[in-house]
N, C-alpha and C positions, 0 to 999 in steps of 0.2 A: 860677519860684517854684511855679508851677503842679505843676511836675513832682516838686519837693523837697514840698511839702505832699499830691498824691498815693501817692509813696512811704512819708510815716508812716504813711497811711492803709492801705494795703496791709500794710504791717508790722503793724498795729494788728490789721487783719483776722486774719493770718495767726498774731498771737499768742493771738488769742480762741478761735480754734480749735484749739490746742494747748493752751490751758490747760482747755478743756474736755475732749479726748479724755485727757488725762492725770489727771483728777479721779475719771472716772469711778467708779472702784472705791471711792474716799473718799465721794464722793456718796453711792452705795451704803450704804456702812456707818451713815452719819451721818444718815439718813433711812431707815433699816430698811427698804429697798426691795429687790425681786428685777432680774435683770438685765435683764426682758424690760420693766420698768418704767425703768430706766435708760436702754435702749436708745430707749423711746420720748421721754424727755428730751432726746438725744442727735438724733431725729429731727426734733425741733421747730425745730433750723435751718433745716433744709429747709421744714419747712410754713409759716413766717415767709418764707423766700424765694419761693415758691410765690404767695403772698396778694398779693405786689404786683409781681410780674416783668413780669406783660402791662402794669401801667398805667407803669411806670417804661421798658419798653424802645417804647413808643407816645408818651407824653406827654415823657418824658424829654427826647429830643434837643428838643422844640420850647420847652423852658421855660429857665431862668438854669441850666446845667447846672454849675457849681461850688458854686452854693447847694444845690441839690438833696443835690450830693453830702457837703455839709457838715452838711447837715441828717442826713443817712444816718449818716456817721460817730458827730452826736450820740447818735441813736439807739441806734447799734449799743454805744456806750458805756453811756447808761442801761441797756439789755439787760444787759449784763454784771454792773453795779454791782445791779441788780434779783432777779440768781442768787445776789448773796455776801449778800444782806437777810436773808434767812432766818436764818441763824445768827444773828445777833442778837437773835434772839425764840425760839430755841428752848430755852435753859437750857443746863445744864452737860452736856455727852455723858459718858453712863454707857456704861462698857465692862463694867462686872460687872452681874448681875441681883439680886447681894445687895444688903441694905438700905443703905443709905448713912448713916454714922455724922456726915459733915459734906460736905456736898456741894460744898462751895469747894474741900475739898483730895482729892474720890472716895475718901477712907478708908472700906474695909468690913469687916463683919465676915464670915471665914471660914465655909464648914459644913464641919467635919470629921466623922469617924465617931463621932458621939459622941450619945447619946440624948437627955441631958438638954438639949444646945446645941438639937438639934432640936426636942424640944416647945418650948423657948423662942423658935424661929424660928418654928415654925408656928403661935403662939402670937401672935404678933405680925404675920404675912404678912397676914392681912384688910385692915390699915390699910395696907400697904405697896402690896398689889395694886390698893385702890380709888385712893389718891392716884396710883400711876401710869398708871392708865386715865385719867383725868380729864387726867393732863399730856400723855399719848400721845395727845390729840386734836389735840394741834400736828403730827401726823407727817404729815399729807398738807400742810405747807408746800410738801414736793417738787415741788410745782402751780407755786410762784413761780419755782423753778428751770426749769420745763419755759416758763414765760412768758417769764424772762425771754431765754432761749435763743433764743425764739420772735421777739421782739424784736430781737436781735442779729441775726438773720438777714432781717429786715423792713430794718433799717438797713446792713446789705452789700451789699444787690440793687443800689442805683445804682452803686456804688462802681467795680465793671469796666466794667461796656458803658459808661458816660459817661464815667468817664474815658479809657477808651484811644481811646474817638471823638473828645472834645475833644481828645489829644495829636493822633492822625491827619489833623483838621480843620485844625488851625492851626502844626503842624508845617512847617519848613522842606522842600522837596522831599528825599528821601532820607534825612531827620534821623530820621523818625518810629520805623523801625526800632531806631535806637539807644537814644531813648528807652527805649523800652519793653523792652528787654534790660536797659537801666540799672532799670528800674522794678524787673522782676521780679527783678534780682540785689539790689538794696537788701530788697525784701519777704523774701527769705532771712534778715534779720535777725530778724525777729520769732519764725520758731519755735526759733531761738539761744536767743533771750531768754524763751521761752515753757519751753521743756527745763529752762535753767538755774534760775529762778526754781521751775521745779515742783519738782526734785531738793532745793532750799533748802526751800520752804514744807512737802514732804511729811514733812521731818525735823523740823517745828514743832510741835507737839501743838495740836489743832484749838483749844482754850480757851486758850490763851496768852494772856498779860496778865488773864485771869481768875481763875487756879488756880493755886495754888501746886505750880508744876512739879517739885519736890522729892520730893512726896507721890505720883506717877505713876507707877506700880508695873510699867507696860506697855512698851515699848521699840517704835520703828518696824518690827523684825523681829516684832512678835507680831502676830498675823492681825485684831485687835481694834483696833489703831492705827487712829487717825484723822490725817492731818496739816493744818495751816492752808488747808485748800483753797479760802477764801473770800478770801483773801490776793491769789493769782492773779487772780482775777474783780475783784478792785477796783483792782489794776494796771492790768489790761488795758482796764478800764472807764475810768478816770482819762485815760490815755493817748490812746484814743479821741475822748473830749471835747476832749483838747488839740489834736488832730489837726483837729478841724471848724474849730477859731476860724480860719485862714487863708484857708480856701475863701468865708469872707462879705464877702471883701477884695478877691477876684478879678472883673473883669468877665466878661460874658456869650460874648463872641468877642472873639478879638483882632483883628479886621479894623479897619481905618481907618472911622471912621463915614462913613456915605453924605451924599450933598451933600441938604441939605432944597428946595434951589431947585427940585428937579424938581416938585413940587408947589404951587410956588406961582404957576407960569403960568395954572394952572387955576381958580386962584381966583374968576373972571369969571363960572362959569358959574351958570346958575339953580340953586336949591334941589333944584327939580323932578326934575332932570337926576341931582343926586345922588341923591336917594332912588330914584330909577329905579334906579340903577346899583347902590345898597345891596341892591336888592331883588333884584336880577341876580347879583350875589355871592354869595347867599343861597340862591338856587335851584343855581347851580353848583357851591358846597359841598356841598350836598344828593345831587347826582348824583355828585361826587368820591367822597363817602363809601361811597356803595352798590356804585361801580365800586373803590374798593377793598377793600372788603369780596369783593365776586365776584373779583376779583385775588387775595386771599389764599389763597381756599378754591382757586379754580384750582392756584394755585402749590402749598398744602399737598397737594393730590392728587398734583401731578406727582411730587412728592418720594417720596409713600408708596406710588406704582406703579412706583419706581423700584427694580428686585428687589437692585441693589448696595447701595443706602442701607438699606433695610428690614432685609435680614441684618447688614449693620454695626452697624444699631441696635441689635439683639438681641443681636449678641455683645458689642459694648460693655457692655449694661445688665449681662449677666451677669458681665464682667470687673468692671465698676465695682462690682458688687454684692459679690461676693469681695472688694474691696478697702476697702471701706467698713467692713463686717463686720469684718475682719481687725485692721483699723487702729483699730477700736471698743474690742476686748477683746483687743488683744495686751499692753495692760499689766495687765490681771487674768490672762491666761495667763503671762505671767512671774512674776508673785505665787504664783500658786497651784502653777505644773508644776515650779517650781524654788526656790522658797522666798526670792526676791528682795523686797526690800522695795519701797516704792511709789518710794521715793527712786533705789532702787539702777536702776528699771524708766525711771526718766526720763532718767537718765545715759545708760544703754545704747540707750536708742531714739534720743537725740539725738546720740550720738557715732556710729551707724553708720548711721542713716537719711539726714539731712541730707547728707554727701557722699557716697554713696551715688548717692541719688536723682536729685541736681544733675547726677551726672558722667552717670548713665545715660540722662540727659535730653541732655544736652550731646551725647553720643556718638550716642547716632541721631538729631539732626540733623545731624550733621556726617559722618554714613555716607552717608545720604541727597543732602547735596549734592557730595560728595567722589565719591562713584561714579555720581551723576547718576540717583540710579534710576527708572525709569519707575512708571506705577500698579501693574502688576503685580507688579512687584520691590517697590514700597512694601508691597503685600500679604502677598507671601511673607516680608520681612523682621518684619512683625508676628506673622506665624504664628511663624515662627522663633524669636524672642523669647520669646512666650507658650508655648512648647513646655519651652523652655528652663528658663523661671522656673517653670513646671508639675513638670519633673524634680525640680526642686532642694527646690521644695516639699514634696514625699512624701518625702524625707531626713528632714523634721522628723518621720515617725512612728518612726522608730528612735530618736529619742532622748526619747523619752516617759518621764517616769519613774513609778515605781510609786506607787499612793499608801501614804501614810505609814500606820505601825503604830500605830493608834489603837486603846486597847481600849474594846471596845462598839460599835464601827463599821466595822473591818476585822478584828480579831483577837476573841476573848470576854475578860471582863473580868479574867479573871486572867492574860492577856497570853499566853497557851499555844496557842491554836489558831486559824487562822483562822476567818471565818465566810461562809457563803454569800450571805448579805444581811447588809445596815446596819441592816434596818427591823427595830425590838422584838427586838434582841439581850438576851437573857435575862439575870437578874443572876446572878452566882458567889456561891457559897459565902462568898467573901472580903468581900464588899461586901454581900450580902442584906439583913443587921441593922442597915445604917445609915441607913436612912429619908432614903436622898438624892433629891433632884431631879435626876430624869435629862435634864430638858431644861438642865439648867445648864449654863454654859462658861465655866470656869477651869480651862484648861488646864494640866496639870503634867505634867515630864518624869521619868521614871522612869531610874535608873543602866540599865538592859535597855535602852534607846533607844525604848522606848515609851512615848506619851504617853496620859494619862488626863483625859479630860473634866474632872474635878473632884479635889481633895482627897480629899471624901467618896466618890466612886466608886473612887479607889484604895485606899479604904480604911485611910486616915490617919488617926492618934488625937491625935498633937500637932504643933504647931508651933514654931517662933522665927523670930528677924530680924523685920525688919518690911520695908516697901515691897516692892521690887526683890530683897532678898537672903533671901528668904522661903524656908523648906527645912522639909516636913513630913517627920516621922518615924513609926515604925511604920506604916507602908503594906502592909496584908496582903495586897493585891492583887499588890502588888512581889515581896513576899517567897516567893510560892508559884511563881515563875518558876523555880527554881532556881538562882540564879546562886551561885557559890560562895564568896562574901564575903558572904551575906545581907543586903548592904545595900541595906536598903527603905523607905531616903528618895527623895523626888523633888523637885524645884525647880519653882517658878512657871515657867511659861510651856512653849511647846508644844518638843519634840524639834526641831533642826535637821535637815536635811537631810541625807544621806550623800552620801561624797565622789563616789559613782559619779555620781550624779546632778548633782553640781556641774561633774563631765567633760562632760556631757553638755550643760550648759548653755551651756558655752564651745564645742561643736560646733556647736548651734545658733546662737549669734551668727556662726559662719561662715557656716552656711546662710542666715542671713537676708542679709547682706551680699549674697552671691550670686542670692539672689531676688530683692531690692530691685532690684540693678543691671538685672536684664534685663525686670523689669516695666516699671521705669521707661523702659528701651531702647525698647519699643513706645509709649510715651504719645505721643510724636511723627510717629510712622508712623499711629496710629489718628488721632489729630486730621486729619494730611491727606487722609486718606482719605474724612474726612468730608465735606467741601467740595469734594474733586476730582472724586467721583463724581457731581455733580449739577452742572446749568447751571449758569454764572458767575452770573446774574441771582438764583439760588435759594441763593447759599452762606450768606448771612445766615441767611437762613429756616431754612435745613437744620442749620446748627451751634447757633441759638435753639433748634429743635424737640430737637435730639440734647441739646443742654442740661436743657430741661424734663423729658424722659424721664427721664435720670438722677436728676437730685433725684426726680422724683415718684415713680419705680417703683422707683428703687435705693438713693438716700439715706434715705427717710423709713422703707419696710420692714425694709432689710436690719438694721440695727441691733436691732430689733422681733424677728425670728423666729431671727437668731443669738442673742439674750439669751434666748431662751423655749426654745431648744434644749440653751442651757448650763447652764439652770436645771433641766434633766432630769438634770442629772451630780451634782445637790447631796448630799450625805452628812447634815449636819447644818445645819440653819436655826435662825438667832436667833429666839426667839418675846418678843413684847413680853407686860408683865404680864396683859394683857388675853387672852393666847392667840395672838394674831394671827400670822401667819407674817412673819418679816422679811428680811433678806439671807443668805444663805449663808454660813457661816463655814468649813464645809470640802468640798471636791470629793472625788469619783473622779478621780485623775489619770490613770488609763488610758481611762475611758470620759470626759472631759471634752478629751483630748486628741485621742482618736479623732473624737468628734462637731464639734469646731469644728476642726481638720485636716482632716476628713472634708467638712465644708461647703463648703471652701475651694477643696479639689480638684473638687469635683463642678461648680460654678459653673464652675471655669476651665475644666474637661476639657467643658463643654459648650459654651463659648464658643469653644473650639478648633475644635469639630468644624463649628460655623458660620463659622470663619476658612477651613477646607477649603472648605466648599460656597461660601464668598464667593470664592474663586480659580477655582473650577473654573466657576462663573459667569461671573465675570470672562473667562475664557477662552474658553468658549462664545460671548460676546458680542460680544469683539472677533474672535476666529477669522470671525465671521460677517459684522462689518462690512470685515474686511483687503479683500475681493475688491474691494470697491466703492472702497475707497480706491486700492487698485493699479490700476483701472479710469482713475483721475481722475489718475493719474500722481501720488498723492504717494508722493515718496523718502524723507523725512525720518523717517517712521514707524517706529518701534521693531521691526526685522524678527523679535527673539527674543521678544518680548511680543507681538506683535500688537496695538498699540492706537493706535487713531485720536483722536488727542485735539485740539483746537484750538487756537488759535494761544498760549491763554494756558496751556495746560498742565490743562484741564478735561475730562474726558470727558462729551459729550453723550448718552445712553441713549434717544432719541426718534427720529422719523423725519427731524427737521429735520437732523439730525446729519449727512448724505450732502448736501443743500444747503450746510450749511457747511463741509465739506471741498471 
């Protein structure tokens, strides 16, 4: 029963993580925030984890573990629900800056190149701006999303360490590995559900159930589209709360109750002796605590002065930072680089990521077991897999698409010539008399394949149709491009990516499969190296400190600095009615690709160099120990790799290693 309950909690934990990662781009648009702020929100999970990890690690095993896990699942579910709550207090999503004729239907009045209409718009604009500023004071509601994610991190903390230790303590001899394998296999259902529901909810409009969907003139392909991101968090939260219920009915331990008769025979002792024994116990506890603290710092010093552990720690940190940053913004990258919708990005990542990563992890463990790799062999396997993943990662530079043709950003407003910079592109004679709002974003696509930021900036004089089928005519900026049929009309929405970019997307998919496979292939060797290169009694501390370092120095800052660098590649920011900068509407595709991929490659290359240093350091240490080992007649040492290991397969890099052998 405990295994079933824990499997459900593992599934919910993985589900919540996938929901957050797949919703990042939609959260940016809904709360009008930059990538660096969304990176801070994503890192909130690790912040919450760090708040209680020490408390859970120390006190968790001494308390009622199932109940602690149950409380954690409940808090995790509450955090997911808190993340979704701002949606219900924000009002309707406005994808257009134009004045709303009917807020419940998102109907707007378009600004075309007409002096009379612009005068009318300008005369009413002060009221619109004033109301907008008052309403947008709630834009800081993203803080509740951050707090919800932190709460989710706090709740997740006890699930893994206490759950696995409970299974290990009370499982029958030799069965714990089977239970753990079953546990992780079932937990894979969580990401599957996450990607499927992410794809479905991303197709639903954010205000579904509140507005007339037939009046929404944008589609999921539109860069302004926001799906029902909040539904995913509600589902994940409710499932997490449900998963907490069974834990409150499970016992603290599964051992038979100890006989109480042991204490009955001493009831005739005087009370004074009892008091003395209590005082002695308190004194002993104080001494034990001080001894434990001293032992802790000595153990910590031991692993931090172990060169192999320290090198591996920094290598793992760099590698993990690259993975965390890449995963956080891969949805945005696919949407912006290849013009895929959020729904399509979920389907793509769910299809290739889960089976590829699962296969890679299994294959890595199988290779180590099949070929009985020694420690140096495991280190070399980690190096080779990381090197191959790095090589395949660099192929992604060749499939970066060029930036879209957008008048006023990559081209002049008449669409005839490219511009050196997207900043302050001057108006053309075709729209200089239209009195357009250059900050407005209502993209239209011309027959010439050029996207214009608004019908007004395209020089359009009239329109026909309604909602999604609006067509604008007499667009002077489209006419001057020299199209032979003089078709100077534009349609609502951005121009789609060309076929050449679509072909590059399919190549990108293939490269990512190979990249994910070799990256996950090296995960098992890395984990083994962490605890095999320290003394056996320090294994738990080594793994715990490794995890703490990755969370604190990788999980929190990586999404933030990835997001900050990605923000530098933005060409068109959204602006609020108060003039405040919001989220990025359009990126420089070439610069975005080089920045995003370049940062990933730089971190992985640095990690690879440290792995080379690790291998040479291992050879040097083992070479020095080999002579002493052979003098003691040790015949079972791996002659090829010169590795002195103890009977449990652990390397002891200290002076007492010789005595042990």
